[in-house]
GUKOLNU-664070 format. One record per atom (N, C-alpha, C, O): residue number from 1; chain; atom name; y negated, z negated, x negated. Coordinates in steps of 0.02 Angstrom, whole numbers, plus 32768, in hexadecimal, padded with zeros to 4 digits. Layout:
[NUM; A; CA; [Y; Z; X]]
...
//
This chain:
[1; A; N; [E483; 3F98; A1E2]]
[1; A; CA; [E43E; 3F95; A1C3]]
[1; A; C; [E40E; 3FB0; A1FE]]
[1; A; O; [E3D7; 3F98; A1F0]]
[2; A; N; [E407; 3FD4; A236]]
[2; A; CA; [E3EC; 3FEC; A272]]
[2; A; C; [E3EE; 3FA4; A296]]
[2; A; O; [E3BF; 3F8C; A2B4]]
[3; A; N; [E431; 3F83; A28E]]
[3; A; CA; [E44C; 3F43; A2CB]]
[3; A; C; [E410; 3F02; A2A9]]
[3; A; O; [E3F0; 3EE0; A2D2]]
[4; A; N; [E408; 3EFB; A269]]
[4; A; CA; [E3ED; 3ED2; A244]]
[4; A; C; [E38D; 3EDF; A26F]]
[4; A; O; [E36E; 3EBE; A299]]
[5; A; N; [E382; 3F0D; A254]]
[5; A; CA; [E333; 3F1B; A263]]
[5; A; C; [E333; 3F0C; A2B8]]
[5; A; O; [E306; 3EE7; A2CB]]
[6; A; N; [E35E; 3F24; A2E6]]
[6; A; CA; [E35A; 3F16; A31F]]
[6; A; C; [E34F; 3ECF; A337]]
[6; A; O; [E325; 3EBC; A360]]
[7; A; N; [E380; 3EAC; A315]]
[7; A; CA; [E383; 3E5C; A329]]
[7; A; C; [E33F; 3E40; A2F0]]
[7; A; O; [E327; 3E09; A301]]
[8; A; N; [E31F; 3E60; A2B0]]
[8; A; CA; [E2E1; 3E38; A29A]]
[8; A; C; [E2B7; 3E51; A2CF]]
[8; A; O; [E2A0; 3E21; A2ED]]
[9; A; N; [E29F; 3E8F; A2ED]]
[9; A; CA; [E279; 3EA1; A318]]
[9; A; C; [E267; 3E80; A346]]
[9; A; O; [E22C; 3E70; A34D]]
[10; A; N; [E2B7; 3E63; A38D]]
[10; A; CA; [E2C2; 3E39; A3B7]]
[10; A; C; [E29D; 3DF2; A3A7]]
[10; A; O; [E272; 3DD8; A3CB]]
[11; A; N; [E2B9; 3DD7; A365]]
[11; A; CA; [E291; 3D8F; A355]]
[11; A; C; [E242; 3D81; A341]]
[11; A; O; [E21F; 3D4E; A341]]
[12; A; N; [E234; 3DD1; A32C]]
[12; A; CA; [E1E1; 3DC0; A316]]
[12; A; C; [E1BA; 3DB9; A361]]
[12; A; O; [E18E; 3D92; A374]]
[13; A; N; [E1DE; 3DF4; A386]]
[13; A; CA; [E1A4; 3DEB; A3CF]]
[13; A; C; [E1BF; 3DA4; A3F8]]
[13; A; O; [E198; 3D90; A423]]
[14; A; N; [E1F0; 3D84; A3F1]]
[14; A; CA; [E1FE; 3D3B; A419]]
[14; A; C; [E1D2; 3D19; A3EE]]
[14; A; O; [E1A9; 3CF8; A40E]]
[15; A; N; [E1C9; 3D15; A398]]
[15; A; CA; [E1A5; 3CDF; A38E]]
[15; A; C; [E159; 3CF1; A399]]
[15; A; O; [E12E; 3CC5; A398]]
[16; A; N; [E148; 3D38; A3A4]]
[16; A; CA; [E0FD; 3D34; A3AE]]
[16; A; C; [E0F0; 3D1C; A3FC]]
[16; A; O; [E0C4; 3CF7; A411]]
[17; A; N; [E129; 3D3E; A423]]
[17; A; CA; [E11F; 3D2D; A46C]]
[17; A; C; [E105; 3CCF; A470]]
[17; A; O; [E0CD; 3CB9; A47E]]
[18; A; N; [E13B; 3CAE; A462]]
[18; A; CA; [E132; 3C65; A464]]
[18; A; C; [E0F6; 3C4C; A43E]]
[18; A; O; [E0D6; 3C1B; A453]]
[19; A; N; [E0E1; 3C73; A3FD]]
[19; A; CA; [E09A; 3C57; A3E8]]
[19; A; C; [E05C; 3C73; A40A]]
[19; A; O; [E022; 3C62; A3FE]]
[20; A; N; [E06F; 3C9C; A432]]
[20; A; CA; [E038; 3CD0; A44F]]
[20; A; C; [E01D; 3C89; A49F]]
[20; A; O; [DFE8; 3C74; A4B4]]
[21; A; N; [E055; 3C81; A4AC]]
[21; A; CA; [E067; 3C4E; A4F7]]
[21; A; C; [E048; 3C0D; A4EA]]
[21; A; O; [E025; 3BEB; A510]]
[22; A; N; [E05C; 3BFF; A4A7]]
[22; A; CA; [E03A; 3BC3; A498]]
[22; A; C; [DFDC; 3BA1; A47C]]
[22; A; O; [DFB9; 3B6E; A476]]
[23; A; N; [DFDD; 3BE8; A476]]
[23; A; CA; [DF94; 3BF3; A456]]
[23; A; C; [DF58; 3BD6; A47F]]
[23; A; O; [DF2E; 3BB8; A45D]]
[24; A; N; [DF4F; 3BDA; A4C3]]
[24; A; CA; [DF2D; 3BC5; A4E5]]
[24; A; C; [DF24; 3B74; A4F6]]
[24; A; O; [DEF4; 3B57; A50E]]
[25; A; N; [DF5C; 3B5F; A4E2]]
[25; A; CA; [DF5D; 3B13; A50C]]
[25; A; C; [DF4A; 3ADF; A4D1]]
[25; A; O; [DF50; 3ADD; A493]]
[26; A; N; [DF30; 3AB8; A504]]
[26; A; CA; [DF1D; 3A82; A4DB]]
[26; A; C; [DF44; 3A47; A4D6]]
[26; A; O; [DF61; 3A2C; A505]]
[27; A; N; [DF42; 3A30; A489]]
[27; A; CA; [DF6B; 39F4; A483]]
[27; A; C; [DF5B; 39BB; A4B3]]
[27; A; O; [DF23; 39B3; A4CC]]
[28; A; N; [DF98; 398C; A4BF]]
[28; A; CA; [DF95; 395C; A4E9]]
[28; A; C; [DF61; 392E; A4D6]]
[28; A; O; [DF33; 3921; A4FD]]
[29; A; N; [DF68; 390D; A48E]]
[29; A; CA; [DF28; 38FE; A484]]
[29; A; C; [DEEC; 38FD; A47D]]
[29; A; O; [DEC7; 38CD; A475]]
[30; A; N; [DEDC; 3949; A480]]
[30; A; CA; [DE93; 3949; A481]]
[30; A; C; [DE7E; 3953; A4D9]]
[30; A; O; [DE49; 3948; A4F7]]
[31; A; N; [DEC0; 396E; A4F3]]
[31; A; CA; [DEB2; 396D; A547]]
[31; A; C; [DE9A; 3927; A54F]]
[31; A; O; [DE5F; 3920; A562]]
[32; A; N; [DEB6; 38FE; A547]]
[32; A; CA; [DEBF; 38C1; A55F]]
[32; A; C; [DE6C; 389D; A536]]
[32; A; O; [DE43; 388B; A561]]
[33; A; N; [DE5C; 3897; A505]]
[33; A; CA; [DE17; 3885; A4E9]]
[33; A; C; [DDFA; 38AA; A50F]]
[33; A; O; [DDD8; 3885; A532]]
[34; A; N; [DDED; 38F9; A527]]
[34; A; CA; [DDA6; 3909; A542]]
[34; A; C; [DDB5; 38E4; A589]]
[34; A; O; [DD84; 38C2; A599]]
[35; A; N; [DDE0; 38E2; A5AF]]
[35; A; CA; [DDE7; 38C0; A5E6]]
[35; A; C; [DDD3; 387E; A5E4]]
[35; A; O; [DDA8; 386B; A60B]]
[36; A; N; [DDF4; 3850; A5B0]]
[36; A; CA; [DDCF; 381C; A5B6]]
[36; A; C; [DD72; 3805; A5B2]]
[36; A; O; [DD50; 37DF; A5D4]]
[37; A; N; [DD67; 3825; A587]]
[37; A; CA; [DD2B; 3822; A563]]
[37; A; C; [DCFA; 384C; A5B0]]
[37; A; O; [DCBE; 383F; A5B4]]
[38; A; N; [DD13; 3870; A5DB]]
[38; A; CA; [DCF2; 3888; A60E]]
[38; A; C; [DCFF; 383D; A645]]
[38; A; O; [DCCA; 3826; A658]]
[39; A; N; [DD21; 3829; A653]]
[39; A; CA; [DD3C; 37E1; A675]]
[39; A; C; [DD00; 37BF; A657]]
[39; A; O; [DCD6; 37AB; A67F]]
[40; A; N; [DCF4; 37B4; A60B]]
[40; A; CA; [DCD8; 376F; A605]]
[40; A; C; [DC7E; 3773; A611]]
[40; A; O; [DC54; 3746; A614]]
[41; A; N; [DC77; 37B8; A615]]
[41; A; CA; [DC36; 37D8; A626]]
[41; A; C; [DC27; 37CA; A674]]
[41; A; O; [DBF3; 37B1; A688]]
[42; A; N; [DC60; 37DF; A6A0]]
[42; A; CA; [DC53; 37D6; A6D7]]
[42; A; C; [DC4D; 377C; A6EC]]
[42; A; O; [DC28; 3769; A71A]]
[43; A; N; [DC74; 3751; A6C4]]
[43; A; CA; [DC67; 3715; A6C9]]
[43; A; C; [DC2C; 36FC; A6C2]]
[43; A; O; [DC1F; 36CE; A6E9]]
[44; A; N; [DC07; 3709; A6A0]]
[44; A; CA; [DBC2; 36EE; A68B]]
[44; A; C; [DB9C; 3715; A6AE]]
[44; A; O; [DB62; 3718; A698]]
[45; A; N; [DBA6; 3737; A6DF]]
[45; A; CA; [DB76; 3762; A716]]
[45; A; C; [DB5A; 3796; A711]]
[45; A; O; [DB33; 37AC; A73C]]
[46; A; N; [DB6C; 37B7; A6CF]]
[46; A; CA; [DB5F; 37E8; A6BC]]
[46; A; C; [DB6C; 383C; A6F9]]
[46; A; O; [DBA1; 385B; A6FB]]
[47; A; N; [DB2E; 384F; A723]]
[47; A; CA; [DB28; 387B; A753]]
[47; A; C; [DB0C; 38BE; A739]]
[47; A; O; [DACF; 38BE; A73A]]
[48; A; N; [DB21; 38EB; A729]]
[48; A; CA; [DB10; 392F; A705]]
[48; A; C; [DAE3; 3959; A74B]]
[48; A; O; [DAAC; 3975; A749]]
[49; A; N; [DAFD; 3954; A76C]]
[49; A; CA; [DAF3; 3984; A7BB]]
[49; A; C; [DAB2; 395D; A7D7]]
[49; A; O; [DA7F; 3977; A7EE]]
[50; A; N; [DAC1; 3919; A7D0]]
[50; A; CA; [DA64; 3915; A7EF]]
[50; A; C; [DA30; 3915; A7B2]]
[50; A; O; [D9F4; 391B; A7BF]]
[51; A; N; [DA4C; 390B; A75F]]
[51; A; CA; [DA16; 3915; A73C]]
[51; A; C; [DA00; 3964; A751]]
[51; A; O; [D9C4; 396A; A759]]
[52; A; N; [DA26; 399E; A75B]]
[52; A; CA; [DA18; 39DB; A756]]
[52; A; C; [D9F8; 39CE; A7A4]]
[52; A; O; [D9DD; 3A04; A7AE]]
[53; A; N; [D9EF; 39B1; A7D0]]
[53; A; CA; [D9CB; 39B2; A812]]
[53; A; C; [D97A; 3997; A809]]
[53; A; O; [D949; 39AE; A826]]
[54; A; N; [D97C; 3960; A7DB]]
[54; A; CA; [D941; 3941; A7D5]]
[54; A; C; [D921; 397C; A797]]
[54; A; O; [D8E4; 3983; A79B]]
[55; A; N; [D93D; 399E; A76B]]
[55; A; CA; [D90E; 39CB; A73C]]
[55; A; C; [D900; 39EE; A777]]
[55; A; O; [D8C4; 39E7; A77F]]
[56; A; N; [D914; 3A0E; A7A2]]
[56; A; CA; [D903; 3A4E; A7CE]]
[56; A; C; [D8BD; 3A2C; A7F3]]
[56; A; O; [D887; 3A3D; A7DC]]
[57; A; N; [D8C0; 3A08; A81E]]
[57; A; CA; [D89E; 39DD; A83B]]
[57; A; C; [D861; 39E3; A820]]
[57; A; O; [D833; 3A01; A83B]]
[58; A; N; [D85C; 39C0; A7D8]]
[58; A; CA; [D834; 39A2; A7A7]]
[58; A; C; [D803; 39EB; A78D]]
[58; A; O; [D7CA; 39ED; A778]]
[59; A; N; [D833; 3A1F; A799]]
[59; A; CA; [D807; 3A5E; A77D]]
[59; A; C; [D7EC; 3A84; A7B4]]
[59; A; O; [D7D1; 3ABB; A7AA]]
[60; A; N; [D7F0; 3A6D; A7ED]]
[60; A; CA; [D7CE; 3A71; A818]]
[60; A; C; [D789; 3A6E; A825]]
[60; A; O; [D767; 3A8E; A84E]]
[61; A; N; [D777; 3A3F; A7F6]]
[61; A; CA; [D724; 3A2F; A7EE]]
[61; A; C; [D6FC; 3A43; A7DA]]
[61; A; O; [D70C; 3A51; A7A0]]
[62; A; N; [D6B9; 3A55; A7E5]]
[62; A; CA; [D6B5; 3A7E; A7BB]]
[62; A; C; [D687; 3A4E; A785]]
[62; A; O; [D670; 3A16; A78D]]
[63; A; N; [D682; 3A7D; A749]]
[63; A; CA; [D67F; 3A6B; A713]]
[63; A; C; [D6A6; 3A66; A6E4]]
[63; A; O; [D695; 3A75; A6AA]]
[64; A; N; [D6F5; 3A4A; A6F6]]
[64; A; CA; [D722; 3A39; A6D0]]
[64; A; C; [D733; 3A7F; A6C2]]
[64; A; O; [D72E; 3AAF; A6E9]]
[65; A; N; [D750; 3A7F; A66B]]
[65; A; CA; [D767; 3AB9; A641]]
[65; A; C; [D7AB; 3AB5; A651]]
[65; A; O; [D7CE; 3AE2; A668]]
[66; A; N; [D7BE; 3A6E; A641]]
[66; A; CA; [D814; 3A5B; A64A]]
[66; A; C; [D811; 3A20; A652]]
[66; A; O; [D7E2; 39F9; A653]]
[67; A; N; [D858; 3A1A; A65C]]
[67; A; CA; [D868; 39D8; A66C]]
[67; A; C; [D8BB; 39C4; A65B]]
[67; A; O; [D8E5; 39F0; A669]]
[68; A; N; [D8D0; 398B; A642]]
[68; A; CA; [D914; 397E; A63C]]
[68; A; C; [D90E; 3923; A649]]
[68; A; O; [D8E9; 38F5; A637]]
[69; A; N; [D954; 392C; A678]]
[69; A; CA; [D964; 38ED; A69F]]
[69; A; C; [D9A7; 38CC; A680]]
[69; A; O; [D9D0; 38F2; A666]]
[70; A; N; [D9B1; 3891; A682]]
[70; A; CA; [D9EE; 387D; A67B]]
[70; A; C; [D9F9; 383A; A6BB]]
[70; A; O; [D9CC; 3812; A6CA]]
[71; A; N; [DA3A; 383C; A6D9]]
[71; A; CA; [DA30; 3809; A709]]
[71; A; C; [DA7A; 37F8; A708]]
[71; A; O; [DAAB; 3819; A719]]
[72; A; N; [DA73; 37B2; A6ED]]
[72; A; CA; [DA96; 3788; A6E3]]
[72; A; C; [DA89; 3742; A71A]]
[72; A; O; [DA54; 3723; A718]]
[73; A; N; [DAB9; 3733; A745]]
[73; A; CA; [DAD0; 36F4; A76F]]
[73; A; C; [DA95; 3705; A7AC]]
[73; A; O; [DA8D; 3732; A7D5]]
[74; A; N; [DA71; 36C6; A798]]
[74; A; CA; [DA37; 36DC; A7C8]]
[74; A; C; [D9F4; 36F7; A7BB]]
[74; A; O; [D9CB; 3705; A7E7]]
[75; A; N; [D9E9; 3701; A772]]
[75; A; CA; [D9BA; 3716; A74E]]
[75; A; C; [D9B9; 3771; A749]]
[75; A; O; [D9E5; 379A; A73A]]
[76; A; N; [D978; 3777; A75C]]
[76; A; CA; [D96B; 37BF; A74C]]
[76; A; C; [D92F; 37DE; A731]]
[76; A; O; [D8FF; 37EF; A753]]
[77; A; N; [D936; 37E9; A6D6]]
[77; A; CA; [D91C; 37DD; A6B5]]
[77; A; C; [D8FA; 383F; A6A4]]
[77; A; O; [D91E; 3871; A69E]]
[78; A; N; [D8B4; 383C; A6A3]]
[78; A; CA; [D89B; 3890; A6AD]]
[78; A; C; [D86C; 3883; A674]]
[78; A; O; [D843; 3855; A674]]
[79; A; N; [D875; 38AF; A643]]
[79; A; CA; [D832; 38E1; A617]]
[79; A; C; [D826; 3905; A618]]
[79; A; O; [D84C; 3933; A60F]]
[80; A; N; [D7D6; 390F; A627]]
[80; A; CA; [D7C9; 3962; A63E]]
[80; A; C; [D7A6; 396F; A5F9]]
[80; A; O; [D7A5; 3945; A5CC]]
[81; A; N; [D788; 39AE; A5F6]]
[81; A; CA; [D777; 39D0; A5CD]]
[81; A; C; [D736; 39EF; A5ED]]
[81; A; O; [D746; 3A12; A61D]]
[82; A; N; [D6F1; 39EF; A5E4]]
[82; A; CA; [D6C2; 39FC; A5EC]]
[82; A; C; [D697; 3A14; A5B8]]
[82; A; O; [D694; 39F2; A585]]
[83; A; N; [D675; 3A49; A5BB]]
[83; A; CA; [D64C; 3A60; A594]]
[83; A; C; [D617; 3A86; A5AC]]
[83; A; O; [D612; 3A90; A5E9]]
[84; A; N; [D5EE; 3A9E; A584]]
[84; A; CA; [D5A8; 3AB0; A57A]]
[84; A; C; [D570; 3A92; A5A5]]
[84; A; O; [D55E; 3A5E; A58A]]
[85; A; N; [D552; 3A9B; A5D4]]
[85; A; CA; [D514; 3A7E; A5F9]]
[85; A; C; [D539; 3A49; A62A]]
[85; A; O; [D519; 3A19; A640]]
[86; A; N; [D57C; 3A52; A639]]
[86; A; CA; [D593; 3A25; A665]]
[86; A; C; [D599; 39E2; A649]]
[86; A; O; [D599; 39B7; A675]]
[87; A; N; [D59E; 39CD; A610]]
[87; A; CA; [D5A5; 399E; A5E4]]
[87; A; C; [D56C; 3972; A5F9]]
[87; A; O; [D576; 3938; A5E7]]
[88; A; N; [D53B; 397B; A614]]
[88; A; CA; [D501; 395C; A628]]
[88; A; C; [D50E; 393F; A660]]
[88; A; O; [D4E3; 3919; A676]]
[89; A; N; [D54D; 394A; A689]]
[89; A; CA; [D563; 3936; A6D1]]
[89; A; C; [D59F; 391C; A6B5]]
[89; A; O; [D5CB; 3941; A6CD]]
[90; A; N; [D5BF; 38ED; A68C]]
[90; A; CA; [D5EA; 38C9; A682]]
[90; A; C; [D602; 38AB; A6C2]]
[90; A; O; [D636; 38B6; A6E3]]
[91; A; N; [D5C9; 3880; A6CD]]
[91; A; CA; [D5DB; 3849; A6E8]]
[91; A; C; [D5E8; 3853; A733]]
[91; A; O; [D617; 3833; A74A]]
[92; A; N; [D5D0; 386F; A751]]
[92; A; CA; [D5D4; 38AD; A77E]]
[92; A; C; [D610; 38B5; A791]]
[92; A; O; [D62C; 388F; A7B8]]
[93; A; N; [D634; 38FB; A76C]]
[93; A; CA; [D661; 3915; A75B]]
[93; A; C; [D6A0; 38ED; A752]]
[93; A; O; [D6D3; 3904; A76D]]
[94; A; N; [D6A4; 38C0; A738]]
[94; A; CA; [D6C5; 3888; A737]]
[94; A; C; [D6D6; 384A; A788]]
[94; A; O; [D707; 3829; A79A]]
[95; A; N; [D6A1; 3854; A79E]]
[95; A; CA; [D6A3; 3820; A7E0]]
[95; A; C; [D6C7; 385D; A814]]
[95; A; O; [D6F4; 3853; A83C]]
[96; A; N; [D6AA; 3892; A808]]
[96; A; CA; [D6BB; 38AF; A847]]
[96; A; C; [D70A; 38E2; A838]]
[96; A; O; [D71D; 390B; A862]]
[97; A; N; [D728; 38D9; A807]]
[97; A; CA; [D76C; 38E0; A7F0]]
[97; A; C; [D79F; 38AC; A813]]
[97; A; O; [D7D3; 38B8; A831]]
[98; A; N; [D77C; 3865; A804]]
[98; A; CA; [D7A5; 3833; A821]]
[98; A; C; [D796; 381D; A865]]
[98; A; O; [D7B9; 37FB; A88A]]
[99; A; N; [D778; 382B; A86B]]
[99; A; CA; [D75F; 3832; A8D7]]
[99; A; C; [D787; 385E; A8DC]]
[99; A; O; [D7B0; 3848; A903]]
[100; A; N; [D799; 3897; A8CC]]
[100; A; CA; [D7BF; 38D6; A8E4]]
[100; A; C; [D818; 38BC; A8DC]]
[100; A; O; [D846; 38D0; A900]]
[101; A; N; [D81C; 3895; A8AD]]
[101; A; CA; [D870; 3885; A88F]]
[101; A; C; [D870; 384E; A8C7]]
[101; A; O; [D89C; 3854; A8F2]]
[102; A; N; [D84B; 3822; A8CC]]
[102; A; CA; [D84D; 37EA; A904]]
[102; A; C; [D855; 37FE; A936]]
[102; A; O; [D884; 37DD; A94C]]
[103; A; N; [D842; 3828; A964]]
[103; A; CA; [D841; 385B; A9A5]]
[103; A; C; [D890; 386E; A9B8]]
[103; A; O; [D8AF; 3868; A9ED]]
[104; A; N; [D8A8; 3891; A962]]
[104; A; CA; [D8D9; 38BC; A95A]]
[104; A; C; [D921; 3881; A95E]]
[104; A; O; [D94E; 3888; A987]]
[105; A; N; [D91D; 3858; A938]]
[105; A; CA; [D94D; 382A; A936]]
[105; A; C; [D955; 37EB; A94C]]
[105; A; O; [D981; 37C3; A93D]]
[106; A; N; [D914; 37E3; A982]]
[106; A; CA; [D912; 379E; A99E]]
[106; A; C; [D904; 3767; A96F]]
[106; A; O; [D8E5; 3773; A93B]]
[107; A; N; [D91C; 371F; A981]]
[107; A; CA; [D90E; 36E6; A957]]
[107; A; C; [D955; 36D1; A930]]
[107; A; O; [D95F; 369B; A913]]
[108; A; N; [D982; 3706; A937]]
[108; A; CA; [D9BC; 36F5; A907]]
[108; A; C; [D9C1; 36E8; A8C8]]
[108; A; O; [D9E5; 36BD; A8AE]]
[109; A; N; [D997; 3711; A8AB]]
[109; A; CA; [D986; 3713; A866]]
[109; A; C; [D933; 3701; A83B]]
[109; A; O; [D8FD; 3719; A84B]]
[110; A; N; [D93D; 36DA; A810]]
[110; A; CA; [D902; 36DA; A7E3]]
[110; A; C; [D8E4; 370F; A7BB]]
[110; A; O; [D8FC; 371C; A784]]
[111; A; N; [D8B9; 372B; A7CF]]
[111; A; CA; [D89C; 375E; A7AE]]
[111; A; C; [D869; 3749; A782]]
[111; A; O; [D838; 3726; A78C]]
[112; A; N; [D885; 376F; A740]]
[112; A; CA; [D85B; 376C; A71B]]
[112; A; C; [D831; 37A9; A6EF]]
[112; A; O; [D85D; 37D0; A6DC]]
[113; A; N; [D7F4; 37BE; A6DA]]
[113; A; CA; [D7DB; 37EE; A6D5]]
[113; A; C; [D7A1; 37ED; A690]]
[113; A; O; [D773; 37C5; A686]]
[114; A; N; [D7B9; 382C; A664]]
[114; A; CA; [D78C; 3818; A626]]
[114; A; C; [D773; 3861; A626]]
[114; A; O; [D783; 388E; A64D]]
[115; A; N; [D74F; 3863; A5F7]]
[115; A; CA; [D729; 389F; A5D3]]
[115; A; C; [D730; 389B; A586]]
[115; A; O; [D728; 38CD; A563]]
[116; A; N; [D73B; 3869; A571]]
[116; A; CA; [D74F; 385B; A527]]
[116; A; C; [D772; 3881; A501]]
[116; A; O; [D7AF; 3885; A508]]
[117; A; N; [D74E; 38A2; A4D2]]
[117; A; CA; [D77C; 38EC; A4B0]]
[117; A; C; [D7B5; 38C4; A490]]
[117; A; O; [D7EA; 38E3; A490]]
[118; A; N; [D7B8; 387E; A473]]
[118; A; CA; [D7F3; 387D; A446]]
[118; A; C; [D82B; 3849; A47D]]
[118; A; O; [D85C; 3831; A461]]
[119; A; N; [D823; 383D; A4B5]]
[119; A; CA; [D84E; 3827; A4F3]]
[119; A; C; [D868; 385C; A511]]
[119; A; O; [D8A0; 3854; A52A]]
[120; A; N; [D849; 38A0; A518]]
[120; A; CA; [D861; 38E2; A51F]]
[120; A; C; [D8A0; 38F8; A4F4]]
[120; A; O; [D8D7; 390B; A506]]
[121; A; N; [D887; 38EF; A4BC]]
[121; A; CA; [D8B4; 3917; A481]]
[121; A; C; [D8E7; 38CA; A471]]
[121; A; O; [D913; 38CA; A445]]
[122; A; N; [D8DB; 389B; A493]]
[122; A; CA; [D919; 3873; A494]]
[122; A; C; [D94F; 3878; A4C6]]
[122; A; O; [D98B; 387B; A4BC]]
[123; A; N; [D926; 3877; A50D]]
[123; A; CA; [D955; 388C; A544]]
[123; A; C; [D97E; 38DD; A54C]]
[123; A; O; [D9AE; 38EB; A570]]
[124; A; N; [D957; 390E; A51A]]
[124; A; CA; [D985; 393D; A4FD]]
[124; A; C; [D9CB; 3938; A4F9]]
[124; A; O; [D9FE; 3949; A518]]
[125; A; N; [D9B1; 390C; A4B4]]
[125; A; CA; [D9EF; 38FD; A489]]
[125; A; C; [DA31; 38D5; A4A3]]
[125; A; O; [DA6B; 38D9; A48F]]
[126; A; N; [DA0E; 38A4; A4DF]]
[126; A; CA; [DA42; 3869; A4FC]]
[126; A; C; [DA64; 38B0; A527]]
[126; A; O; [DAA1; 38BA; A528]]
[127; A; N; [DA3B; 38D7; A543]]
[127; A; CA; [DA57; 3902; A56B]]
[127; A; C; [DA9E; 3932; A555]]
[127; A; O; [DAD7; 3929; A56B]]
[128; A; N; [DA8E; 3959; A532]]
[128; A; CA; [DAB2; 3975; A50D]]
[128; A; C; [DAE8; 3951; A4E4]]
[128; A; O; [DB13; 3971; A4C5]]
[129; A; N; [DAE5; 3914; A4E6]]
[129; A; CA; [DB26; 38F8; A4BF]]
[129; A; C; [DB51; 38D6; A507]]
[129; A; O; [DB8A; 38C0; A4FF]]
[130; A; N; [DB36; 38D6; A53D]]
[130; A; CA; [DB65; 38B8; A570]]
[130; A; C; [DB74; 3912; A590]]
[130; A; O; [DBAE; 391B; A5A3]]
[131; A; N; [DB53; 393D; A594]]
[131; A; CA; [DB75; 3981; A59D]]
[131; A; C; [DBAE; 3989; A57C]]
[131; A; O; [DBE7; 3990; A592]]
[132; A; N; [DB94; 3987; A538]]
[132; A; CA; [DBE3; 39AE; A512]]
[132; A; C; [DC01; 3967; A50D]]
[132; A; O; [DC1C; 3971; A4D6]]
[133; A; N; [DC0F; 392D; A51A]]
[133; A; CA; [DC39; 38F5; A512]]
[133; A; C; [DC38; 38EB; A4C2]]
[133; A; O; [DC6A; 38F3; A4A0]]
[134; A; N; [DBF1; 38D6; A4A5]]
[134; A; CA; [DBF0; 38C6; A462]]
[134; A; C; [DBD9; 387D; A477]]
[134; A; O; [DBC3; 386E; A4AE]]
[135; A; N; [DBE2; 384B; A436]]
[135; A; CA; [DBDC; 37FF; A431]]
[135; A; C; [DC00; 37DA; A465]]
[135; A; O; [DC25; 37EE; A491]]
[136; A; N; [DBED; 37A2; A457]]
[136; A; CA; [DC1C; 376A; A476]]
[136; A; C; [DBEF; 3761; A4C0]]
[136; A; O; [DBB1; 3764; A4BB]]
[137; A; N; [DC07; 3758; A4F6]]
[137; A; CA; [DBF2; 372A; A53E]]
[137; A; C; [DBC5; 370A; A530]]
[137; A; O; [DB8D; 3714; A547]]
[138; A; N; [DBD4; 36D9; A506]]
[138; A; CA; [DBA6; 368E; A4FA]]
[138; A; C; [DB75; 368E; A4E8]]
[138; A; O; [DB47; 3673; A507]]
[139; A; N; [DB6A; 36B5; A4A3]]
[139; A; CA; [DB2D; 36D4; A475]]
[139; A; C; [DB07; 36F4; A49D]]
[139; A; O; [DACD; 36E0; A499]]
[140; A; N; [DB0F; 371C; A4C1]]
[140; A; CA; [DAE9; 3754; A4E0]]
[140; A; C; [DACE; 372C; A529]]
[140; A; O; [DA99; 3739; A546]]
[141; A; N; [DAF8; 3701; A53C]]
[141; A; CA; [DAD3; 36E5; A574]]
[141; A; C; [DA9E; 36A8; A554]]
[141; A; O; [DA66; 36A2; A56F]]
[142; A; N; [DAAE; 3681; A522]]
[142; A; CA; [DA6A; 3677; A4EF]]
[142; A; C; [DA4A; 368C; A4E7]]
[142; A; O; [DA18; 366A; A4F4]]
[143; A; N; [DA38; 36D6; A4CB]]
[143; A; CA; [DA10; 36F1; A4BC]]
[143; A; C; [D9E6; 36FC; A4EB]]
[143; A; O; [D9A9; 36FE; A4E1]]
[144; A; N; [DA0E; 3707; A537]]
[144; A; CA; [D9E9; 3717; A575]]
[144; A; C; [D9C5; 36E3; A599]]
[144; A; O; [D99B; 36EE; A5C5]]
[145; A; N; [D9D9; 36AA; A584]]
[145; A; CA; [D9B6; 368C; A5A1]]
[145; A; C; [D971; 3675; A57B]]
[145; A; O; [D93F; 365F; A597]]
[146; A; N; [D97A; 367F; A53A]]
[146; A; CA; [D940; 3674; A4FC]]
[146; A; C; [D90E; 36AC; A50D]]
[146; A; O; [D8D1; 36A6; A50B]]
[147; A; N; [D930; 36E4; A51D]]
[147; A; CA; [D8E9; 371E; A551]]
[147; A; C; [D8C5; 3704; A562]]
[147; A; O; [D88C; 36F7; A54F]]
[148; A; N; [D8F4; 36F2; A5A5]]
[148; A; CA; [D8C7; 36DD; A5F6]]
[148; A; C; [D89D; 3699; A5DF]]
[148; A; O; [D865; 3699; A5FA]]
[149; A; N; [D8A7; 3663; A5B8]]
[149; A; CA; [D889; 3629; A59A]]
[149; A; C; [D84B; 3662; A58E]]
[149; A; O; [D822; 3663; A5BB]]
[150; A; N; [D840; 368D; A55B]]
[150; A; CA; [D817; 369B; A548]]
[150; A; C; [D7E2; 36D4; A55B]]
[150; A; O; [D7B5; 36EF; A53C]]
[151; A; N; [D805; 36DC; A5B2]]
[151; A; CA; [D7DD; 3706; A5D9]]
[151; A; C; [D7B2; 36D1; A601]]
[151; A; O; [D785; 36E6; A625]]
[152; A; N; [D7BF; 3687; A5FC]]
[152; A; CA; [D799; 366E; A621]]
[152; A; C; [D7A2; 365D; A679]]
[152; A; O; [D77B; 3650; A6A6]]
[153; A; N; [D7E6; 3666; A674]]
[153; A; CA; [D7F5; 3661; A6C8]]
[153; A; C; [D7F7; 36B6; A6FD]]
[153; A; O; [D801; 36B5; A73A]]
//
């Protein structure tokens, strides 16, 4: 009887040990899907590091409350949130951000800057999808091009 209890105890310990070792590993299918999604976003030219840098540079301009940026390929799109009395200086703020970015990035990129609230929301949305691996790359690229067209250059 005692031998049976010890044997059962050892068997339970073995089962729990094996189950615990495998709990943290992702299935091969999930890992492969995440890697392929990341690779697909790289193929369309999404650059999250440069997007973060562009946001930081844009927020240095006086009057900019918040900035969101998406960089895909050779296009840099920045939407600015400007509030209060600074809204009277929208054109000057956009020009200053654009000039600062052109100096920082040289002629390697086409820079699009907007203060439109809807486009700001759209860029936040697409940036979130890109950063979290949501959405199909072709559809995101199509949406991104539409946003850039709405910015008028």
